[in-house]
C-alpha positions in Angstrom: -0.4 0.1 -0.1 2.8 2.8 1.1 4.8 1.6 -2.5 1.8 2.2 -4.7 2.0 5.8 -3.3 5.0 6.2 -3.5 4.4 5.3 -6.9 1.9 8.1 -6.9 3.7 10.3 -5.8 6.7 9.9 -8.3 4.7 10.1 -11.3 3.1 12.7 -10.0 6.3 15.0 -9.3 8.6 14.1 -11.1 11.6 16.1 -9.6 10.6 14.1 -7.1 12.2 11.0 -8.1 15.3 13.4 -9.5 15.6 14.4 -6.0 15.7 10.9 -4.6 17.9 9.7 -7.3 20.3 12.7 -6.6 20.1 12.2 -2.9 21.5 8.4 -3.4 23.7 9.3 -5.3 25.3 12.1 -2.8 25.5 10.0 0.0 26.8 6.5 -2.1 29.6 9.2 -2.6 29.9 10.8 0.7 30.5 7.1 2.1 32.9 6.3 -0.5 34.9 9.8 0.1 34.6 9.1 3.4 35.9 5.7 3.0 38.9 6.4 1.0 39.4 9.5 3.5 39.8 6.4 6.6 41.8 4.2 4.4 44.4 6.8 3.2 44.8 7.9 7.8 45.7 3.9 7.8 47.8 3.7 5.4 50.1 7.2 6.5 49.7 6.2 10.0 47.7 9.4 10.6 45.1 9.1 13.7 41.4 9.4 12.5 39.5 12.3 13.1 36.3 13.0 10.9 36.8 16.9 11.3 40.5 15.9 9.3 38.4 14.5 6.1 35.2 16.4 6.7 37.1 20.0 7.1 39.0 20.8 3.8 36.0 18.8 1.9 33.2 21.2 2.9 35.9 24.3 2.2 36.3 23.0 -0.8 32.8 22.3 -1.7 32.2 25.8 -0.3 34.4 27.8 -2.4 33.3 26.2 -5.3 29.7 26.6 -4.5 31.2 30.6 -4.1 32.8 30.4 -7.8 29.4 29.6 -9.6 27.2 32.0 -7.9 29.7 34.7 -8.3 30.1 33.3 -12.0 26.5 33.3 -12.3 25.9 36.5 -10.8 28.1 38.2 -13.6 26.1 36.9 -16.5 
């Protein structure tokens, strides 16, 4: 019954389907980056702290968004 409701919502709103697909892809990407970072810290014999990995990634994502924002603002 719930599955049918979900299918109806997705049929009525195609953007919902795209949002769900995007969310799943982003979650898989995030976990793979985190896993790769953990593996890298183990190879380099560095203590694994999630802040050590996530802060540079967050900084790069923020600067990328700011660059795109200002490029779109110029046009």
